[in-house]
PDB file of N, CA, C and O in Angstrom, chain B, residues numbered from 101:
ATOM      1  N   UNK B 101     107.325  57.343  92.156  1.00  0.00           N
ATOM      2  CA  UNK B 101     107.994  58.055  93.214  1.00  0.00           C
ATOM      3  C   UNK B 101     109.043  58.984  92.581  1.00  0.00           C
ATOM      4  O   UNK B 101     109.739  58.614  91.636  1.00  0.00           O
ATOM      5  N   UNK B 102     109.129  60.184  93.129  1.00  0.00           N
ATOM      6  CA  UNK B 102     110.092  61.164  92.631  1.00  0.00           C
ATOM      7  C   UNK B 102     111.375  61.036  93.434  1.00  0.00           C
ATOM      8  O   UNK B 102     111.363  61.100  94.664  1.00  0.00           O
ATOM      9  N   UNK B 103     112.463  60.856  92.734  1.00  0.00           N
ATOM     10  CA  UNK B 103     113.746  60.738  93.416  1.00  0.00           C
ATOM     11  C   UNK B 103     114.743  61.716  92.818  1.00  0.00           C
ATOM     12  O   UNK B 103     114.774  61.962  91.612  1.00  0.00           O
ATOM     13  N   UNK B 104     115.537  62.248  93.692  1.00  0.00           N
ATOM     14  CA  UNK B 104     116.624  63.109  93.259  1.00  0.00           C
ATOM     15  C   UNK B 104     117.812  62.219  92.936  1.00  0.00           C
ATOM     16  O   UNK B 104     118.081  61.254  93.652  1.00  0.00           O
ATOM     17  N   UNK B 105     118.514  62.532  91.880  1.00  0.00           N
ATOM     18  CA  UNK B 105     119.678  61.738  91.498  1.00  0.00           C
ATOM     19  C   UNK B 105     120.691  61.705  92.639  1.00  0.00           C
ATOM     20  O   UNK B 105     120.909  62.708  93.319  1.00  0.00           O
ATOM     21  N   UNK B 106     121.304  60.546  92.838  1.00  0.00           N
ATOM     22  CA  UNK B 106     122.298  60.383  93.909  1.00  0.00           C
ATOM     23  C   UNK B 106     123.435  61.385  93.750  1.00  0.00           C
ATOM     24  O   UNK B 106     123.983  61.868  94.741  1.00  0.00           O
ATOM     25  N   UNK B 107     123.782  61.693  92.525  1.00  0.00           N
ATOM     26  CA  UNK B 107     124.847  62.662  92.242  1.00  0.00           C
ATOM     27  C   UNK B 107     124.478  64.051  92.781  1.00  0.00           C
ATOM     28  O   UNK B 107     125.325  64.759  93.326  1.00  0.00           O
ATOM     29  N   UNK B 108     123.215  64.427  92.624  1.00  0.00           N
ATOM     30  CA  UNK B 108     122.747  65.732  93.101  1.00  0.00           C
ATOM     31  C   UNK B 108     122.724  65.753  94.623  1.00  0.00           C
ATOM     32  O   UNK B 108     123.140  66.736  95.237  1.00  0.00           O
ATOM     33  N   UNK B 109     122.241  64.679  95.234  1.00  0.00           N
ATOM     34  CA  UNK B 109     122.200  64.588  96.698  1.00  0.00           C
ATOM     35  C   UNK B 109     123.617  64.695  97.264  1.00  0.00           C
ATOM     36  O   UNK B 109     123.845  65.402  98.246  1.00  0.00           O
ATOM     37  N   UNK B 110     124.557  64.000  96.650  1.00  0.00           N
ATOM     38  CA  UNK B 110     125.952  64.049  97.103  1.00  0.00           C
ATOM     39  C   UNK B 110     126.515  65.462  96.953  1.00  0.00           C
ATOM     40  O   UNK B 110     127.254  65.929  97.820  1.00  0.00           O
ATOM     41  N   UNK B 111     126.173  66.136  95.870  1.00  0.00           N
ATOM     42  CA  UNK B 111     126.659  67.501  95.645  1.00  0.00           C
ATOM     43  C   UNK B 111     126.057  68.458  96.674  1.00  0.00           C
ATOM     44  O   UNK B 111     126.754  69.337  97.181  1.00  0.00           O
ATOM     45  N   UNK B 112     124.780  68.296  96.984  1.00  0.00           N
ATOM     46  CA  UNK B 112     124.126  69.122  98.005  1.00  0.00           C
ATOM     47  C   UNK B 112     124.826  68.918  99.346  1.00  0.00           C
ATOM     48  O   UNK B 112     125.130  69.885 100.044  1.00  0.00           O
ATOM     49  N   UNK B 113     125.079  67.664  99.703  1.00  0.00           N
ATOM     50  CA  UNK B 113     125.751  67.362 100.974  1.00  0.00           C
ATOM     51  C   UNK B 113     127.142  67.997 101.017  1.00  0.00           C
ATOM     52  O   UNK B 113     127.541  68.549 102.042  1.00  0.00           O
ATOM     53  N   UNK B 114     127.861  67.922  99.934  1.00  0.00           N
ATOM     54  CA  UNK B 114     129.201  68.517  99.846  1.00  0.00           C
ATOM     55  C   UNK B 114     129.139  70.039  99.989  1.00  0.00           C
ATOM     56  O   UNK B 114     129.922  70.630 100.732  1.00  0.00           O
ATOM     57  N   UNK B 115     128.207  70.665  99.277  1.00  0.00           N
ATOM     58  CA  UNK B 115     128.098  72.125  99.295  1.00  0.00           C
ATOM     59  C   UNK B 115     127.639  72.666 100.646  1.00  0.00           C
ATOM     60  O   UNK B 115     127.986  73.786 101.020  1.00  0.00           O
ATOM     61  N   UNK B 116     126.856  71.870 101.379  1.00  0.00           N
ATOM     62  CA  UNK B 116     126.367  72.323 102.688  1.00  0.00           C
ATOM     63  C   UNK B 116     127.489  72.486 103.711  1.00  0.00           C
ATOM     64  O   UNK B 116     127.283  73.097 104.759  1.00  0.00           O
ATOM     65  N   UNK B 117     128.654  71.955 103.422  1.00  0.00           N
ATOM     66  CA  UNK B 117     129.793  72.151 104.326  1.00  0.00           C
ATOM     67  C   UNK B 117     130.231  73.610 104.354  1.00  0.00           C
ATOM     68  O   UNK B 117     130.766  74.082 105.357  1.00  0.00           O
ATOM     69  N   UNK B 118     130.005  74.321 103.258  1.00  0.00           N
ATOM     70  CA  UNK B 118     130.475  75.715 103.178  1.00  0.00           C
ATOM     71  C   UNK B 118     129.404  76.703 102.732  1.00  0.00           C
ATOM     72  O   UNK B 118     129.670  77.904 102.680  1.00  0.00           O
ATOM     73  N   UNK B 119     128.206  76.233 102.411  1.00  0.00           N
ATOM     74  CA  UNK B 119     127.190  77.112 101.827  1.00  0.00           C
ATOM     75  C   UNK B 119     125.842  76.989 102.529  1.00  0.00           C
ATOM     76  O   UNK B 119     125.514  75.953 103.107  1.00  0.00           O
ATOM     77  N   UNK B 120     125.072  78.070 102.462  1.00  0.00           N
ATOM     78  CA  UNK B 120     123.686  78.052 102.940  1.00  0.00           C
ATOM     79  C   UNK B 120     122.816  77.367 101.881  1.00  0.00           C
ATOM     80  O   UNK B 120     123.287  77.078 100.781  1.00  0.00           O
ATOM     81  N   UNK B 121     121.556  77.109 102.211  1.00  0.00           N
ATOM     82  CA  UNK B 121     120.635  76.495 101.245  1.00  0.00           C
ATOM     83  C   UNK B 121     120.522  77.338  99.979  1.00  0.00           C
ATOM     84  O   UNK B 121     120.518  76.807  98.869  1.00  0.00           O
ATOM     85  N   UNK B 122     120.433  78.642 100.151  1.00  0.00           N
ATOM     86  CA  UNK B 122     120.319  79.545  98.998  1.00  0.00           C
ATOM     87  C   UNK B 122     121.578  79.479  98.126  1.00  0.00           C
ATOM     88  O   UNK B 122     121.486  79.463  96.899  1.00  0.00           O
ATOM     89  N   UNK B 123     122.739  79.443  98.759  1.00  0.00           N
ATOM     90  CA  UNK B 123     123.999  79.352  98.013  1.00  0.00           C
ATOM     91  C   UNK B 123     124.138  77.999  97.327  1.00  0.00           C
ATOM     92  O   UNK B 123     124.663  77.914  96.217  1.00  0.00           O
ATOM     93  N   UNK B 124     123.666  76.932  97.990  1.00  0.00           N
ATOM     94  CA  UNK B 124     123.695  75.599  97.373  1.00  0.00           C
ATOM     95  C   UNK B 124     122.871  75.612  96.086  1.00  0.00           C
ATOM     96  O   UNK B 124     123.319  75.118  95.052  1.00  0.00           O
ATOM     97  N   UNK B 125     121.669  76.177  96.154  1.00  0.00           N
ATOM     98  CA  UNK B 125     120.809  76.254  94.969  1.00  0.00           C
ATOM     99  C   UNK B 125     121.502  77.018  93.849  1.00  0.00           C
ATOM    100  O   UNK B 125     121.461  76.602  92.690  1.00  0.00           O
ATOM    101  N   UNK B 126     122.132  78.124  94.190  1.00  0.00           N
ATOM    102  CA  UNK B 126     122.839  78.933  93.192  1.00  0.00           C
ATOM    103  C   UNK B 126     123.964  78.131  92.542  1.00  0.00           C
ATOM    104  O   UNK B 126     124.115  78.154  91.321  1.00  0.00           O
ATOM    105  N   UNK B 127     124.754  77.420  93.351  1.00  0.00           N
ATOM    106  CA  UNK B 127     125.858  76.616  92.808  1.00  0.00           C
ATOM    107  C   UNK B 127     125.337  75.488  91.923  1.00  0.00           C
ATOM    108  O   UNK B 127     125.891  75.232  90.853  1.00  0.00           O
ATOM    109  N   UNK B 128     124.275  74.813  92.362  1.00  0.00           N
ATOM    110  CA  UNK B 128     123.708  73.727  91.552  1.00  0.00           C
ATOM    111  C   UNK B 128     123.257  74.255  90.191  1.00  0.00           C
ATOM    112  O   UNK B 128     123.490  73.624  89.161  1.00  0.00           O
ATOM    113  N   UNK B 129     122.614  75.412  90.202  1.00  0.00           N
ATOM    114  CA  UNK B 129     122.151  76.001  88.940  1.00  0.00           C
ATOM    115  C   UNK B 129     123.324  76.395  88.054  1.00  0.00           C
ATOM    116  O   UNK B 129     123.280  76.197  86.840  1.00  0.00           O
ATOM    117  N   UNK B 130     124.374  76.953  88.654  1.00  0.00           N
ATOM    118  CA  UNK B 130     125.565  77.330  87.887  1.00  0.00           C
ATOM    119  C   UNK B 130     126.237  76.113  87.266  1.00  0.00           C
ATOM    120  O   UNK B 130     126.807  76.192  86.178  1.00  0.00           O
ATOM    121  N   UNK B 131     126.163  74.974  87.978  1.00  0.00           N
ATOM    122  CA  UNK B 131     126.773  73.740  87.471  1.00  0.00           C
ATOM    123  C   UNK B 131     125.875  73.016  86.468  1.00  0.00           C
ATOM    124  O   UNK B 131     126.276  72.006  85.889  1.00  0.00           O
ATOM    125  N   UNK B 132     124.663  73.532  86.263  1.00  0.00           N
ATOM    126  CA  UNK B 132     123.760  72.962  85.263  1.00  0.00           C
ATOM    127  C   UNK B 132     122.870  71.835  85.760  1.00  0.00           C
ATOM    128  O   UNK B 132     122.223  71.166  84.954  1.00  0.00           O
ATOM    129  N   UNK B 133     122.821  71.611  87.058  1.00  0.00           N
ATOM    130  CA  UNK B 133     121.943  70.569  87.596  1.00  0.00           C
ATOM    131  C   UNK B 133     120.486  71.016  87.530  1.00  0.00           C
ATOM    132  O   UNK B 133     120.186  72.206  87.635  1.00  0.00           O
ATOM    133  N   UNK B 134     119.593  70.061  87.357  1.00  0.00           N
ATOM    134  CA  UNK B 134     118.150  70.302  87.349  1.00  0.00           C
ATOM    135  C   UNK B 134     117.487  69.296  88.278  1.00  0.00           C
ATOM    136  O   UNK B 134     118.057  68.241  88.557  1.00  0.00           O
ATOM    137  N   UNK B 135     116.284  69.614  88.761  1.00  0.00           N
ATOM    138  CA  UNK B 135     115.565  68.652  89.600  1.00  0.00           C
ATOM    139  C   UNK B 135     114.878  67.619  88.725  1.00  0.00           C
ATOM    140  O   UNK B 135     115.042  67.627  87.505  1.00  0.00           O
ATOM    141  N   UNK B 136     114.115  66.739  89.335  1.00  0.00           N
ATOM    142  CA  UNK B 136     113.491  65.637  88.588  1.00  0.00           C
ATOM    143  C   UNK B 136     112.512  66.130  87.530  1.00  0.00           C
ATOM    144  O   UNK B 136     112.207  65.402  86.586  1.00  0.00           O
ATOM    145  N   UNK B 137     112.015  67.358  87.676  1.00  0.00           N
ATOM    146  CA  UNK B 137     111.104  67.939  86.688  1.00  0.00           C
ATOM    147  C   UNK B 137     111.851  68.708  85.601  1.00  0.00           C
ATOM    148  O   UNK B 137     111.237  69.202  84.655  1.00  0.00           O
ATOM    149  N   UNK B 138     113.168  68.809  85.734  1.00  0.00           N
ATOM    150  CA  UNK B 138     113.953  69.579  84.787  1.00  0.00           C
ATOM    151  C   UNK B 138     113.984  71.063  85.119  1.00  0.00           C
ATOM    152  O   UNK B 138     114.338  71.886  84.275  1.00  0.00           O
ATOM    153  N   UNK B 139     113.610  71.405  86.356  1.00  0.00           N
ATOM    154  CA  UNK B 139     113.574  72.802  86.780  1.00  0.00           C
ATOM    155  C   UNK B 139     114.860  73.179  87.511  1.00  0.00           C
ATOM    156  O   UNK B 139     115.586  72.320  88.012  1.00  0.00           O
ATOM    157  N   UNK B 140     115.121  74.469  87.558  1.00  0.00           N
ATOM    158  CA  UNK B 140     116.258  74.977  88.322  1.00  0.00           C
ATOM    159  C   UNK B 140     115.985  74.817  89.811  1.00  0.00           C
ATOM    160  O   UNK B 140     114.841  74.640  90.232  1.00  0.00           O
ATOM    161  N   UNK B 141     117.045  74.882  90.593  1.00  0.00           N
ATOM    162  CA  UNK B 141     116.916  74.735  92.035  1.00  0.00           C
ATOM    163  C   UNK B 141     116.658  76.081  92.703  1.00  0.00           C
ATOM    164  O   UNK B 141     117.145  77.119  92.257  1.00  0.00           O
ATOM    165  N   UNK B 142     115.884  76.036  93.779  1.00  0.00           N
ATOM    166  CA  UNK B 142     115.663  77.179  94.662  1.00  0.00           C
ATOM    167  C   UNK B 142     116.078  76.731  96.059  1.00  0.00           C
ATOM    168  O   UNK B 142     116.299  75.543  96.294  1.00  0.00           O
ATOM    169  N   UNK B 143     116.184  77.677  96.982  1.00  0.00           N
ATOM    170  CA  UNK B 143     116.552  77.285  98.342  1.00  0.00           C
ATOM    171  C   UNK B 143     115.495  76.368  98.949  1.00  0.00           C
ATOM    172  O   UNK B 143     115.825  75.499  99.756  1.00  0.00           O
ATOM    173  N   UNK B 144     114.235  76.550  98.574  1.00  0.00           N
ATOM    174  CA  UNK B 144     113.169  75.680  99.100  1.00  0.00           C
ATOM    175  C   UNK B 144     113.324  74.251  98.595  1.00  0.00           C
ATOM    176  O   UNK B 144     113.072  73.299  99.333  1.00  0.00           O
ATOM    177  N   UNK B 145     113.732  74.101  97.357  1.00  0.00           N
ATOM    178  CA  UNK B 145     113.947  72.759  96.810  1.00  0.00           C
ATOM    179  C   UNK B 145     115.142  72.094  97.481  1.00  0.00           C
ATOM    180  O   UNK B 145     115.147  70.878  97.674  1.00  0.00           O
ATOM    181  N   UNK B 146     116.149  72.877  97.835  1.00  0.00           N
ATOM    182  CA  UNK B 146     117.300  72.328  98.556  1.00  0.00           C
ATOM    183  C   UNK B 146     116.865  71.861  99.944  1.00  0.00           C
ATOM    184  O   UNK B 146     117.316  70.816 100.413  1.00  0.00           O
ATOM    185  N   UNK B 147     116.000  72.622 100.601  1.00  0.00           N
ATOM    186  CA  UNK B 147     115.487  72.232 101.913  1.00  0.00           C
ATOM    187  C   UNK B 147     114.720  70.921 101.820  1.00  0.00           C
ATOM    188  O   UNK B 147     114.851  70.057 102.687  1.00  0.00           O
ATOM    189  N   UNK B 148     113.921  70.772 100.770  1.00  0.00           N
ATOM    190  CA  UNK B 148     113.172  69.529 100.574  1.00  0.00           C
ATOM    191  C   UNK B 148     114.132  68.344 100.415  1.00  0.00           C
ATOM    192  O   UNK B 148     113.898  67.276 100.979  1.00  0.00           O
ATOM    193  N   UNK B 149     115.202  68.531  99.655  1.00  0.00           N
ATOM    194  CA  UNK B 149     116.198  67.462  99.476  1.00  0.00           C
ATOM    195  C   UNK B 149     116.872  67.156 100.807  1.00  0.00           C
ATOM    196  O   UNK B 149     117.038  65.990 101.167  1.00  0.00           O
ATOM    197  N   UNK B 150     117.263  68.205 101.545  1.00  0.00           N
ATOM    198  CA  UNK B 150     117.896  67.999 102.850  1.00  0.00           C
ATOM    199  C   UNK B 150     117.016  67.160 103.763  1.00  0.00           C
ATOM    200  O   UNK B 150     117.480  66.216 104.401  1.00  0.00           O
ATOM    201  N   UNK B 151     115.737  67.520 103.816  1.00  0.00           N
ATOM    202  CA  UNK B 151     114.805  66.797 104.684  1.00  0.00           C
ATOM    203  C   UNK B 151     114.556  65.366 104.199  1.00  0.00           C
ATOM    204  O   UNK B 151     114.520  64.437 105.005  1.00  0.00           O
ATOM    205  N   UNK B 152     114.385  65.189 102.900  1.00  0.00           N
ATOM    206  CA  UNK B 152     114.090  63.863 102.347  1.00  0.00           C
ATOM    207  C   UNK B 152     115.254  62.891 102.533  1.00  0.00           C
ATOM    208  O   UNK B 152     115.049  61.696 102.750  1.00  0.00           O
ATOM    209  N   UNK B 153     116.470  63.414 102.447  1.00  0.00           N
ATOM    210  CA  UNK B 153     117.654  62.553 102.537  1.00  0.00           C
ATOM    211  C   UNK B 153     118.393  62.717 103.865  1.00  0.00           C
ATOM    212  O   UNK B 153     119.519  62.247 104.025  1.00  0.00           O
ATOM    213  N   UNK B 154     117.743  63.388 104.807  1.00  0.00           N
ATOM    214  CA  UNK B 154     118.262  63.554 106.168  1.00  0.00           C
ATOM    215  C   UNK B 154     119.683  64.113 106.189  1.00  0.00           C
ATOM    216  O   UNK B 154     120.553  63.623 106.909  1.00  0.00           O
ATOM    217  N   UNK B 155     119.893  65.149 105.380  1.00  0.00           N
ATOM    218  CA  UNK B 155     121.186  65.828 105.360  1.00  0.00           C
ATOM    219  C   UNK B 155     121.160  66.934 106.412  1.00  0.00           C
ATOM    220  O   UNK B 155     120.132  67.580 106.613  1.00  0.00           O
ATOM    221  N   UNK B 156     122.269  67.145 107.067  1.00  0.00           N
ATOM    222  CA  UNK B 156     122.351  68.182 108.092  1.00  0.00           C
ATOM    223  C   UNK B 156     122.412  69.556 107.437  1.00  0.00           C
ATOM    224  O   UNK B 156     123.061  69.740 106.407  1.00  0.00           O
ATOM    225  N   UNK B 157     121.727  70.512 108.049  1.00  0.00           N
ATOM    226  CA  UNK B 157     121.749  71.884 107.540  1.00  0.00           C
ATOM    227  C   UNK B 157     123.100  72.520 107.818  1.00  0.00           C
ATOM    228  O   UNK B 157     123.886  72.000 108.610  1.00  0.00           O
ATOM    229  N   UNK B 158     123.365  73.632 107.173  1.00  0.00           N
ATOM    230  CA  UNK B 158     124.597  74.376 107.421  1.00  0.00           C
ATOM    231  C   UNK B 158     124.676  74.793 108.881  1.00  0.00           C
ATOM    232  O   UNK B 158     125.737  74.698 109.499  1.00  0.00           O
ATOM    233  N   UNK B 159     123.553  75.256 109.439  1.00  0.00           N
ATOM    234  CA  UNK B 159     123.496  75.683 110.843  1.00  0.00           C
ATOM    235  C   UNK B 159     123.881  74.534 111.765  1.00  0.00           C
ATOM    236  O   UNK B 159     124.678  74.723 112.685  1.00  0.00           O
ATOM    237  N   UNK B 160     123.330  73.348 111.534  1.00  0.00           N
ATOM    238  CA  UNK B 160     123.637  72.170 112.358  1.00  0.00           C
ATOM    239  C   UNK B 160     125.105  71.800 112.246  1.00  0.00           C
ATOM    240  O   UNK B 160     125.744  71.461 113.243  1.00  0.00           O
ATOM    241  N   UNK B 161     125.634  71.865 111.047  1.00  0.00           N
ATOM    242  CA  UNK B 161     127.047  71.539 110.842  1.00  0.00           C
ATOM    243  C   UNK B 161     127.951  72.511 111.597  1.00  0.00           C
ATOM    244  O   UNK B 161     128.953  72.099 112.180  1.00  0.00           O
ATOM    245  N   UNK B 162     127.604  73.792 111.588  1.00  0.00           N
ATOM    246  CA  UNK B 162     128.384  74.775 112.330  1.00  0.00           C
ATOM    247  C   UNK B 162     128.256  74.555 113.832  1.00  0.00           C
ATOM    248  O   UNK B 162     129.234  74.697 114.567  1.00  0.00           O
ATOM    249  N   UNK B 163     127.064  74.213 114.287  1.00  0.00           N
ATOM    250  CA  UNK B 163     126.838  73.907 115.703  1.00  0.00           C
ATOM    251  C   UNK B 163     127.730  72.760 116.165  1.00  0.00           C
ATOM    252  O   UNK B 163     128.319  72.809 117.245  1.00  0.00           O
ATOM    253  N   UNK B 164     127.818  71.740 115.337  1.00  0.00           N
ATOM    254  CA  UNK B 164     128.631  70.569 115.692  1.00  0.00           C
ATOM    255  C   UNK B 164     130.109  70.927 115.795  1.00  0.00           C
ATOM    256  O   UNK B 164     130.872  70.223 116.457  1.00  0.00           O
ATOM    257  N   UNK B 165     130.516  72.006 115.152  1.00  0.00           N
ATOM    258  CA  UNK B 165     131.903  72.477 115.232  1.00  0.00           C
ATOM    259  C   UNK B 165     132.105  73.427 116.414  1.00  0.00           C
ATOM    260  O   UNK B 165     133.201  73.951 116.615  1.00  0.00           O
ATOM    261  N   UNK B 166     131.041  73.646 117.194  1.00  0.00           N
ATOM    262  CA  UNK B 166     131.151  74.491 118.374  1.00  0.00           C
ATOM    263  C   UNK B 166     130.855  75.960 118.134  1.00  0.00           C
ATOM    264  O   UNK B 166     131.099  76.789 119.011  1.00  0.00           O
ATOM    265  N   UNK B 167     130.335  76.296 116.967  1.00  0.00           N
ATOM    266  CA  UNK B 167     130.027  77.695 116.666  1.00  0.00           C
ATOM    267  C   UNK B 167     128.766  78.133 117.413  1.00  0.00           C
ATOM    268  O   UNK B 167     127.860  77.334 117.651  1.00  0.00           O
ATOM    269  N   UNK B 168     128.727  79.413 117.776  1.00  0.00           N
ATOM    270  CA  UNK B 168     127.584  80.007 118.469  1.00  0.00           C
ATOM    271  C   UNK B 168     127.056  81.185 117.665  1.00  0.00           C
ATOM    272  O   UNK B 168     127.764  81.749 116.831  1.00  0.00           O
ATOM    273  N   UNK B 169     125.798  81.553 117.926  1.00  0.00           N
ATOM    274  CA  UNK B 169     125.253  82.761 117.315  1.00  0.00           C
ATOM    275  C   UNK B 169     125.814  83.972 118.057  1.00  0.00           C
ATOM    276  O   UNK B 169     126.362  83.839 119.151  1.00  0.00           O
ATOM    277  N   UNK B 170     125.675  85.141 117.462  1.00  0.00           N
ATOM    278  CA  UNK B 170     126.155  86.368 118.106  1.00  0.00           C
ATOM    279  C   UNK B 170     125.448  86.588 119.441  1.00  0.00           C
ATOM    280  O   UNK B 170     126.074  87.016 120.411  1.00  0.00           O
ATOM    281  N   UNK B 171     124.157  86.300 119.495  1.00  0.00           N
ATOM    282  CA  UNK B 171     123.415  86.465 120.753  1.00  0.00           C
ATOM    283  C   UNK B 171     123.909  85.506 121.825  1.00  0.00           C
ATOM    284  O   UNK B 171     124.063  85.903 122.980  1.00  0.00           O
ATOM    285  N   UNK B 172     124.157  84.265 121.468  1.00  0.00           N
ATOM    286  CA  UNK B 172     124.652  83.287 122.442  1.00  0.00           C
ATOM    287  C   UNK B 172     126.036  83.675 122.953  1.00  0.00           C
ATOM    288  O   UNK B 172     126.309  83.610 124.152  1.00  0.00           O
ATOM    289  N   UNK B 173     126.897  84.076 122.036  1.00  0.00           N
ATOM    290  CA  UNK B 173     128.250  84.456 122.424  1.00  0.00           C
ATOM    291  C   UNK B 173     128.247  85.721 123.281  1.00  0.00           C
ATOM    292  O   UNK B 173     129.002  85.822 124.248  1.00  0.00           O
ATOM    293  N   UNK B 174     127.404  86.676 122.928  1.00  0.00           N
ATOM    294  CA  UNK B 174     127.337  87.910 123.713  1.00  0.00           C
ATOM    295  C   UNK B 174     126.846  87.622 125.128  1.00  0.00           C
ATOM    296  O   UNK B 174     127.329  88.235 126.080  1.00  0.00           O
ATOM    297  N   UNK B 175     125.896  86.701 125.283  1.00  0.00           N
ATOM    298  CA  UNK B 175     125.409  86.341 126.614  1.00  0.00           C
ATOM    299  C   UNK B 175     126.518  85.679 127.431  1.00  0.00           C
ATOM    300  O   UNK B 175     126.657  85.948 128.625  1.00  0.00           O
ATOM    301  N   UNK B 176     127.296  84.827 126.798  1.00  0.00           N
ATOM    302  CA  UNK B 176     128.402  84.161 127.505  1.00  0.00           C
ATOM    303  C   UNK B 176     129.496  85.132 127.935  1.00  0.00           C
ATOM    304  O   UNK B 176     130.087  84.986 129.005  1.00  0.00           O
ATOM    305  N   UNK B 177     129.756  86.128 127.084  1.00  0.00           N
ATOM    306  CA  UNK B 177     130.850  87.049 127.357  1.00  0.00           C
ATOM    307  C   UNK B 177     130.401  88.318 128.088  1.00  0.00           C
ATOM    308  O   UNK B 177     131.234  89.125 128.504  1.00  0.00           O
ATOM    309  N   UNK B 178     129.100  88.491 128.241  1.00  0.00           N
ATOM    310  CA  UNK B 178     128.583  89.648 128.956  1.00  0.00           C
ATOM    311  C   UNK B 178     128.721  90.961 128.197  1.00  0.00           C
ATOM    312  O   UNK B 178     128.909  92.020 128.796  1.00  0.00           O
ATOM    313  N   UNK B 179     128.625  90.881 126.875  1.00  0.00           N
ATOM    314  CA  UNK B 179     128.660  92.079 126.033  1.00  0.00           C
ATOM    315  C   UNK B 179     127.418  92.065 125.140  1.00  0.00           C
ATOM    316  O   UNK B 179     126.698  91.068 125.095  1.00  0.00           O
ATOM    317  N   UNK B 180     127.167  93.157 124.438  1.00  0.00           N
ATOM    318  CA  UNK B 180     126.004  93.183 123.543  1.00  0.00           C
ATOM    319  C   UNK B 180     126.371  92.544 122.191  1.00  0.00           C
ATOM    320  O   UNK B 180     127.546  92.490 121.825  1.00  0.00           O
ATOM    321  N   UNK B 181     125.362  92.064 121.459  1.00  0.00           N
ATOM    322  CA  UNK B 181     125.630  91.436 120.158  1.00  0.00           C
ATOM    323  C   UNK B 181     126.374  92.352 119.184  1.00  0.00           C
ATOM    324  O   UNK B 181     127.155  91.873 118.362  1.00  0.00           O
ATOM    325  N   UNK B 182     126.141  93.651 119.267  1.00  0.00           N
ATOM    326  CA  UNK B 182     126.845  94.590 118.384  1.00  0.00           C
ATOM    327  C   UNK B 182     128.349  94.488 118.586  1.00  0.00           C
ATOM    328  O   UNK B 182     129.115  94.570 117.625  1.00  0.00           O
ATOM    329  N   UNK B 183     128.771  94.313 119.824  1.00  0.00           N
ATOM    330  CA  UNK B 183     130.198  94.165 120.117  1.00  0.00           C
ATOM    331  C   UNK B 183     130.752  92.918 119.442  1.00  0.00           C
ATOM    332  O   UNK B 183     131.865  92.929 118.917  1.00  0.00           O
ATOM    333  N   UNK B 184     129.974  91.853 119.458  1.00  0.00           N
ATOM    334  CA  UNK B 184     130.396  90.605 118.809  1.00  0.00           C
ATOM    335  C   UNK B 184     130.609  90.847 117.320  1.00  0.00           C
ATOM    336  O   UNK B 184     131.610  90.402 116.758  1.00  0.00           O
ATOM    337  N   UNK B 185     129.678  91.549 116.677  1.00  0.00           N
ATOM    338  CA  UNK B 185     129.812  91.843 115.246  1.00  0.00           C
ATOM    339  C   UNK B 185     131.044  92.712 114.981  1.00  0.00           C
ATOM    340  O   UNK B 185     131.775  92.486 114.016  1.00  0.00           O
ATOM    341  N   UNK B 186     131.265  93.695 115.837  1.00  0.00           N
ATOM    342  CA  UNK B 186     132.438  94.561 115.669  1.00  0.00           C
ATOM    343  C   UNK B 186     133.726  93.768 115.846  1.00  0.00           C
ATOM    344  O   UNK B 186     134.675  93.940 115.081  1.00  0.00           O
ATOM    345  N   UNK B 187     133.761  92.906 116.844  1.00  0.00           N
ATOM    346  CA  UNK B 187     134.936  92.059 117.054  1.00  0.00           C
ATOM    347  C   UNK B 187     135.183  91.156 115.847  1.00  0.00           C
ATOM    348  O   UNK B 187     136.325  90.936 115.445  1.00  0.00           O
ATOM    349  N   UNK B 188     134.104  90.640 115.282  1.00  0.00           N
ATOM    350  CA  UNK B 188     134.231  89.794 114.093  1.00  0.00           C
ATOM    351  C   UNK B 188     134.806  90.555 112.915  1.00  0.00           C
ATOM    352  O   UNK B 188     135.686  90.055 112.215  1.00  0.00           O
ATOM    353  N   UNK B 189     134.309  91.765 112.694  1.00  0.00           N
ATOM    354  CA  UNK B 189     134.806  92.584 111.581  1.00  0.00           C
ATOM    355  C   UNK B 189     136.255  92.993 111.762  1.00  0.00           C
ATOM    356  O   UNK B 189     137.007  93.100 110.793  1.00  0.00           O
ATOM    357  N   UNK B 190     136.643  93.220 113.009  1.00  0.00           N
ATOM    358  CA  UNK B 190     138.017  93.670 113.274  1.00  0.00           C
ATOM    359  C   UNK B 190     139.020  92.514 113.273  1.00  0.00           C
ATOM    360  O   UNK B 190     140.230  92.739 113.282  1.00  0.00           O
ATOM    361  N   UNK B 191     138.515  91.275 113.263  1.00  0.00           N
ATOM    362  CA  UNK B 191     139.403  90.125 113.266  1.00  0.00           C
ATOM    363  C   UNK B 191     139.712  89.576 114.640  1.00  0.00           C
ATOM    364  O   UNK B 191     140.466  88.613 114.775  1.00  0.00           O
ATOM    365  N   UNK B 192     139.127  90.192 115.674  1.00  0.00           N
ATOM    366  CA  UNK B 192     139.340  89.724 117.041  1.00  0.00           C
ATOM    367  C   UNK B 192     138.729  88.331 117.231  1.00  0.00           C
ATOM    368  O   UNK B 192     139.277  87.500 117.956  1.00  0.00           O
ATOM    369  N   UNK B 193     137.604  88.086 116.582  1.00  0.00           N
ATOM    370  CA  UNK B 193     136.960  86.760 116.594  1.00  0.00           C
ATOM    371  C   UNK B 193     137.135  86.118 115.236  1.00  0.00           C
ATOM    372  O   UNK B 193     137.213  86.803 114.216  1.00  0.00           O
ATOM    373  N   UNK B 194     137.196  84.805 115.230  1.00  0.00           N
ATOM    374  CA  UNK B 194     137.268  84.124 113.935  1.00  0.00           C
ATOM    375  C   UNK B 194     135.957  83.435 113.649  1.00  0.00           C
ATOM    376  O   UNK B 194     135.808  82.801 112.604  1.00  0.00           O
TER     377      UNK B 194
END
């Protein structure tokens, strides 16, 4: 059976608090981590680890904090998504 080191799984879980799958893979590679085959990480390999160890995705973690997509927020506020992006860039939204 192929298993990912507990240290790597813990690092993936930690990084998912602030990073996307692609960014997690980049950080793992920068830190010198390798998978069970000795290969570098890709975002697809991070997804496999997330699924195998039932780790929440970045999107799910943001959802749990009450975050919405631009389309969802625009529908709630009755404006177009472009306005949401502009508000975000201007600092009106956090």
